[in-house]
DOKOLKE-431570 format. One record per residue: residue number from 1; residue in three letters; x, y, z of N, C-alpha, C in turn. Coordinates in pm, whole numbers. Atoms other than C-alpha are relative to their C-alpha. Layout:
<pts>
PT | NUM | ALA | X | Y | Z | X | Y | Z | X | Y | Z
...
</pts>
This chain:
<pts>
PT | 1 | GLY | -94 | 79 | -28 | -114 | 1746 | 1841 | -21 | -131 | 29
PT | 2 | TYR | 6 | 141 | -26 | -97 | 1404 | 1977 | -28 | 22 | 128
PT | 3 | PRO | 49 | 14 | -102 | -285 | 1300 | 2263 | 110 | -35 | 138
PT | 4 | GLN | -39 | 61 | -111 | -97 | 1239 | 2573 | -38 | -170 | 26
PT | 5 | LYS | 53 | 66 | -68 | -77 | 857 | 2681 | 32 | -61 | 138
PT | 6 | ARG | 12 | 56 | -137 | -175 | 746 | 3013 | 42 | -102 | 35
PT | 7 | ASN | -54 | 156 | -15 | -157 | 390 | 3071 | -55 | -108 | -99
PT | 8 | GLY | 23 | 72 | 123 | -153 | 169 | 2786 | -53 | 83 | -67
PT | 9 | TRP | 97 | -39 | 88 | -410 | 172 | 2586 | -145 | 65 | 49
PT | 10 | ASP | 66 | -40 | -56 | -602 | 353 | 2797 | -86 | 126 | -36
PT | 11 | LEU | 14 | -134 | 115 | -677 | 634 | 2491 | -166 | -76 | -35
PT | 12 | ARG | 117 | 37 | 73 | -1039 | 630 | 2355 | -4 | -14 | -117
PT | 13 | PRO | -12 | 83 | 169 | -1115 | 425 | 2047 | 1 | 97 | -107
PT | 14 | PHE | 38 | -96 | 127 | -1149 | 733 | 1805 | 148 | 36 | 26
PT | 15 | SER | -180 | -88 | -57 | -778 | 872 | 1966 | 50 | -120 | -58
PT | 16 | ARG | -88 | 70 | 56 | -637 | 521 | 1877 | -27 | -29 | -146
PT | 17 | ILE | 17 | 21 | 111 | -775 | 503 | 1551 | 94 | 129 | -84
PT | 18 | VAL | -79 | -114 | 52 | -635 | 861 | 1499 | 128 | -45 | -4
PT | 19 | THR | -133 | 55 | -33 | -308 | 747 | 1625 | 59 | -37 | -133
PT | 20 | VAL | -74 | 127 | 112 | -237 | 482 | 1352 | -30 | 134 | -158
PT | 21 | ALA | 23 | -71 | 162 | -395 | 716 | 1046 | 69 | 86 | 1
PT | 22 | ALA | -104 | -123 | -10 | -203 | 1035 | 1162 | 146 | -15 | -32
PT | 23 | PHE | -177 | 77 | 8 | 129 | 843 | 1160 | -8 | -9 | -131
PT | 24 | TYR | 26 | 54 | 153 | 35 | 686 | 823 | -3 | 105 | -38
PT | 25 | ASP | 13 | -158 | 51 | -40 | 1032 | 720 | 139 | 82 | -10
PT | 26 | ALA | -116 | -27 | 2 | 290 | 1176 | 843 | 96 | -34 | -72
PT | 27 | MET | -129 | 48 | 75 | 505 | 969 | 734 | 9 | -50 | -153
PT | 28 | THR | -13 | 50 | 122 | 403 | 926 | 380 | -34 | 126 | -106
PT | 29 | SER | 33 | -79 | 12 | 340 | 1264 | 330 | 125 | 105 | 58
PT | 30 | PRO | -135 | -70 | -30 | 661 | 1524 | 283 | -67 | 121 | 76
PT | 31 | ARG | 20 | -100 | -67 | 695 | 1765 | 505 | 114 | 114 | 35
PT | 32 | VAL | -78 | -71 | 14 | 898 | 2049 | 584 | 139 | -65 | 48
PT | 33 | TYR | -161 | 104 | -58 | 1178 | 1833 | 793 | 3 | -43 | -81
PT | 34 | ARG | -62 | 174 | 93 | 1161 | 1532 | 561 | -71 | 58 | -136
PT | 35 | PRO | 80 | -40 | 146 | 1074 | 1653 | 206 | -27 | -136 | -64
PT | 36 | VAL | 7 | 120 | 69 | 1087 | 1296 | 80 | -70 | -71 | 78
PT | 37 | PRO | 77 | 124 | -148 | 783 | 1093 | 253 | 60 | -139 | -56
PT | 38 | LEU | -28 | 103 | 14 | 849 | 791 | 261 | -66 | -135 | -19
PT | 39 | LYS | 111 | 6 | 62 | 697 | 509 | 107 | -97 | -111 | 81
PT | 40 | PRO | 140 | 37 | -81 | 342 | 328 | 216 | 37 | -152 | 24
PT | 41 | ASP | -32 | 108 | -41 | 536 | -38 | 268 | 68 | 17 | 106
PT | 42 | LYS | -79 | 27 | -158 | 772 | 66 | 497 | -69 | 61 | 105
PT | 43 | VAL | 62 | -50 | -106 | 531 | 260 | 678 | -114 | -65 | 51
PT | 44 | LEU | 145 | 121 | -25 | 251 | -21 | 706 | 101 | -66 | 49
PT | 45 | ARG | -76 | 105 | -111 | 574 | -229 | 861 | 24 | 62 | 104
PT | 46 | PHE | -64 | -49 | -146 | 701 | -5 | 1098 | -125 | -12 | 64
PT | 47 | ILE | 138 | 38 | -105 | 300 | -24 | 1243 | -6 | -106 | 7
PT | 48 | LEU | -13 | 151 | -64 | 321 | -386 | 1231 | 121 | -6 | 75
PT | 49 | LEU | -135 | 34 | -108 | 640 | -410 | 1414 | -19 | 59 | 138
PT | 50 | HIS | 22 | -62 | -51 | 522 | -166 | 1610 | -156 | -56 | 63
PT | 51 | SER | 83 | 45 | -43 | 187 | -283 | 1695 | 19 | -90 | 179
PT | 52 | GLY | 27 | 75 | -153 | 97 | -361 | 2081 | 117 | 88 | 67
PT | 53 | SER | -81 | -127 | -112 | 372 | -84 | 2193 | -47 | 89 | -44
PT | 54 | ILE | 51 | -135 | 54 | 312 | 174 | 1995 | -181 | 58 | -46
PT | 55 | PHE | 128 | 17 | 67 | -8 | 104 | 1798 | -96 | -119 | 87
PT | 56 | ASP | 105 | 94 | -55 | -343 | -48 | 1928 | 51 | -119 | -80
PT | 57 | PRO | -64 | 127 | 79 | -255 | -428 | 1798 | -143 | -24 | -93
PT | 58 | PHE | 144 | 7 | 50 | -652 | -465 | 1687 | 28 | 96 | -117
PT | 59 | LEU | 19 | -120 | 54 | -635 | -102 | 1538 | 87 | -43 | -119
PT | 60 | ALA | -88 | 17 | 132 | -305 | -198 | 1333 | -17 | -90 | -92
PT | 61 | LYS | 28 | 152 | 97 | -393 | -529 | 1197 | -126 | 73 | -67
PT | 62 | VAL | 92 | 1 | 72 | -708 | -404 | 1078 | 17 | 148 | -91
PT | 63 | PHE | -73 | -108 | 106 | -554 | -61 | 878 | 70 | -61 | -98
PT | 64 | ILE | -34 | 101 | 20 | -311 | -294 | 778 | -59 | -62 | -146
PT | 65 | GLN | 93 | 92 | 102 | -537 | -497 | 611 | -120 | 74 | -55
PT | 66 | THR | 136 | -68 | 88 | -772 | -224 | 488 | 107 | 71 | -128
PT | 67 | MET | -129 | -26 | 80 | -429 | -62 | 309 | 25 | -89 | -65
PT | 68 | GLY | -109 | 106 | 62 | -245 | -349 | 242 | 123 | 63 | -18
PT | 69 | PHE | -125 | -85 | -4 | 116 | -314 | 177 | 29 | 65 | -129
PT | 70 | TYR | 9 | -104 | 141 | 80 | -143 | -163 | -162 | 92 | 22
PT | 71 | PRO | 164 | -94 | 34 | -258 | 109 | -121 | 48 | -1 | -142
PT | 72 | VAL | 25 | -24 | 109 | -418 | 152 | -424 | 58 | 78 | -27
PT | 73 | GLY | -71 | -104 | 67 | -258 | 373 | -656 | 134 | -8 | 13
PT | 74 | THR | -170 | -12 | -19 | 114 | 288 | -585 | 16 | -63 | -156
PT | 75 | VAL | -65 | 64 | 103 | 265 | 217 | -908 | 172 | -94 | 55
PT | 76 | VAL | -66 | 40 | -42 | 489 | -86 | -888 | 98 | -87 | -124
PT | 77 | GLU | -78 | 82 | 107 | 740 | -294 | -1077 | 32 | -157 | 37
PT | 78 | LEU | -19 | 117 | -38 | 724 | -682 | -1132 | 81 | -49 | -70
PT | 79 | ASP | -102 | 95 | 47 | 944 | -956 | -1169 | 56 | -44 | -127
PT | 80 | THR | -28 | 33 | 184 | 897 | -1014 | -1533 | 22 | 130 | -48
PT | 81 | GLY | -93 | -149 | 82 | 995 | -618 | -1610 | -101 | 41 | 16
PT | 82 | GLU | 169 | -107 | 21 | 594 | -500 | -1624 | 24 | 157 | 152
PT | 83 | LYS | 28 | -109 | -75 | 529 | -192 | -1456 | -130 | -10 | 70
PT | 84 | GLY | 162 | 65 | -24 | 166 | -232 | -1268 | -19 | 129 | 90
PT | 85 | ILE | 75 | -137 | -76 | -72 | 36 | -1095 | -108 | -98 | 121
PT | 86 | VAL | 75 | 59 | -67 | -247 | -118 | -754 | -167 | 48 | 14
PT | 87 | ILE | 141 | -19 | -8 | -595 | -147 | -817 | -97 | -19 | 68
PT | 88 | ARG | 108 | 26 | -126 | -776 | -317 | -521 | 87 | -94 | 96
PT | 89 | GLN | -45 | 69 | -51 | -603 | -525 | -242 | -64 | -139 | -43
PT | 90 | ASN | 50 | 138 | 25 | -658 | -911 | -219 | -46 | -58 | 155
PT | 91 | ARG | 71 | 28 | -121 | -881 | -973 | 63 | 52 | -147 | 69
PT | 92 | ARG | 27 | 131 | -27 | -788 | -1356 | 114 | 91 | 44 | 119
PT | 93 | ALA | -112 | 29 | -152 | -565 | -1413 | 479 | 156 | -30 | -97
PT | 94 | GLY | -165 | 57 | 37 | -212 | -1410 | 409 | 43 | 67 | -101
PT | 95 | LEU | -28 | -71 | 114 | -201 | -1188 | 103 | -21 | 97 | -25
PT | 96 | LEU | 26 | -170 | 8 | -184 | -843 | 192 | 126 | 28 | -71
PT | 97 | ARG | -118 | -5 | 106 | 151 | -848 | -36 | -3 | -46 | -166
PT | 98 | ARG | 31 | 82 | 140 | -1 | -971 | -341 | -169 | 71 | -17
PT | 99 | PRO | 115 | -97 | 87 | -261 | -687 | -460 | -44 | -92 | -136
PT | 100 | ILE | 82 | 0 | 77 | -503 | -671 | -744 | 78 | 110 | -133
PT | 101 | VAL | -44 | -147 | 57 | -283 | -449 | -1019 | -56 | -30 | -164
PT | 102 | ARG | 11 | -23 | 172 | -316 | -317 | -1392 | 144 | 11 | -24
PT | 103 | VAL | -143 | -6 | 61 | -22 | -401 | -1569 | -28 | 176 | -88
PT | 104 | ILE | -20 | -156 | 22 | 67 | -19 | -1713 | 84 | -93 | -179
PT | 105 | PRO | -36 | 84 | 103 | 115 | -132 | -2126 | 135 | 118 | -54
PT | 106 | ASP | -124 | -102 | 19 | 464 | -16 | -2301 | 1 | 93 | -102
PT | 107 | GLU | 24 | -118 | 128 | 332 | 191 | -2568 | -72 | 112 | 98
PT | 108 | GLY | 48 | -121 | -114 | 182 | 442 | -2266 | -116 | -95 | 91
PT | 109 | ILE | 145 | 3 | -27 | -149 | 488 | -2097 | -76 | 11 | -84
PT | 110 | SER | 108 | -21 | 87 | -283 | 552 | -2354 | -97 | -131 | -96
PT | 111 | GLY | 36 | 167 | 84 | -317 | 173 | -2479 | -119 | -66 | 139
PT | 112 | ASP | 126 | 96 | -90 | -541 | -104 | -2316 | 72 | -24 | 113
PT | 113 | GLY | -65 | 62 | -96 | -408 | -179 | -2002 | -50 | -143 | 67
PT | 114 | GLY | -13 | 124 | 45 | -592 | -515 | -2036 | -104 | -42 | 158
PT | 115 | ALA | 130 | 43 | -145 | -791 | -730 | -1732 | 122 | 30 | 111
PT | 116 | PRO | -57 | -46 | -111 | -670 | -651 | -1372 | 74 | -187 | 15
PT | 117 | VAL | -84 | 99 | -18 | -396 | -928 | -1259 | 19 | -20 | 129
PT | 118 | ASP | -21 | 36 | -171 | -413 | -1115 | -895 | 161 | -22 | 3
PT | 119 | LEU | -155 | 64 | -33 | -54 | -1162 | -804 | 17 | -99 | 114
PT | 120 | SER | -45 | 141 | -81 | -154 | -1454 | -555 | -17 | -118 | -98
PT | 121 | VAL | -26 | 76 | 107 | -192 | -1653 | -880 | 116 | -100 | -48
PT | 122 | ARG | -107 | 142 | -46 | 57 | -1996 | -835 | -1 | -51 | -173
PT | 123 | ARG | -21 | 100 | 106 | 200 | -2185 | -1116 | -25 | -125 | 35
PT | 124 | ASP | -14 | 224 | -68 | 154 | -2612 | -1120 | 113 | 10 | 152
PT | 125 | ASP | -100 | -15 | -88 | 496 | -2550 | -911 | -11 | 48 | 115
PT | 126 | LEU | 53 | -87 | -104 | 306 | -2341 | -682 | 71 | 78 | 0
PT | 127 | THR | -89 | -158 | 10 | 590 | -2042 | -747 | -132 | 125 | -41
PT | 128 | TYR | 123 | -90 | 43 | 372 | -1688 | -782 | 12 | 1 | -151
PT | 129 | GLU | -10 | -52 | 138 | 319 | -1630 | -1173 | 114 | 171 | -35
PT | 130 | ARG | -7 | -175 | 31 | 408 | -1217 | -1085 | 4 | 22 | 125
PT | 131 | SER | -69 | -59 | -122 | 573 | -1079 | -786 | 48 | 156 | 20
PT | 132 | VAL | -42 | -156 | -1 | 634 | -705 | -682 | 153 | -36 | 20
PT | 133 | VAL | -153 | 45 | -42 | 1004 | -647 | -683 | 52 | 152 | 48
PT | 134 | ARG | -37 | -146 | -129 | 994 | -249 | -527 | -123 | 79 | -61
PT | 135 | ILE | 76 | -166 | 39 | 774 | 53 | -569 | 88 | 117 | -87
PT | 136 | LEU | -81 | -109 | 44 | 864 | 297 | -815 | -6 | 144 | 1
PT | 137 | GLU | -5 | -164 | 19 | 962 | 646 | -788 | -106 | 108 | -56
PT | 138 | GLU | 87 | -68 | 66 | 826 | 772 | -1071 | -122 | -77 | -2
PT | 139 | THR | 118 | 49 | 17 | 482 | 717 | -1132 | -40 | -111 | -89
PT | 140 | GLY | 24 | 48 | 113 | 452 | 642 | -1487 | -122 | 59 | -43
PT | 141 | TYR | 73 | -121 | 25 | 167 | 857 | -1505 | -23 | 127 | 16
PT | 142 | THR | -33 | -133 | -30 | 98 | 1230 | -1558 | -109 | 44 | 60
PT | 143 | GLY | 121 | -39 | -55 | -218 | 1273 | -1423 | -124 | -28 | 29
PT | 144 | GLN | 167 | 73 | -81 | -606 | 1277 | -1251 | -25 | -127 | -149
PT | 145 | LYS | 34 | 75 | 112 | -728 | 1149 | -1636 | 68 | -160 | 26
PT | 146 | ASP | -91 | 120 | 2 | -424 | 881 | -1638 | -30 | -81 | 112
PT | 147 | ALA | 4 | 60 | -152 | -447 | 751 | -1263 | -196 | -86 | -29
PT | 148 | ASN | 141 | 45 | 8 | -875 | 716 | -1386 | -12 | -108 | -73
PT | 149 | PHE | 25 | 159 | 155 | -799 | 481 | -1703 | 69 | -98 | 103
PT | 150 | LEU | -54 | 126 | -53 | -568 | 270 | -1482 | -89 | -70 | 146
PT | 151 | LEU | 116 | 22 | -77 | -808 | 251 | -1189 | -100 | -37 | -52
PT | 152 | GLN | 105 | 69 | 30 | -1102 | 153 | -1372 | 8 | -132 | -16
</pts>
């Protein structure tokens, strides 16, 4: 169960950490009462919006910075029509929504995914070269072997 919240943030530090992590896990995993889990970006937005009321503000910020709005392994559609898999977070300030992705080739996972693509790269007119349009429901890969290829 969850610890009873006494007075404000009077919980011990480890309990505050577990509160954020357990909430994220519960919402992004299938449950008997909710067989379809929520997408990670939606849960992270909720944590951010409720930072300071439900969640310790400092720990919520650290958790979101660590996870990124698109956690590693998330398959996304880019505005270029490409599909990609998030391979790491962009650690520069203000770029949590602009991870590093590996584009999934049209011919499938067996092809060369190419170099990682930094979604924070801008054109001369300061618009971004690529942006995430949405998280894909279908992962686009068939198993751990394929996932390992893309995450390399």
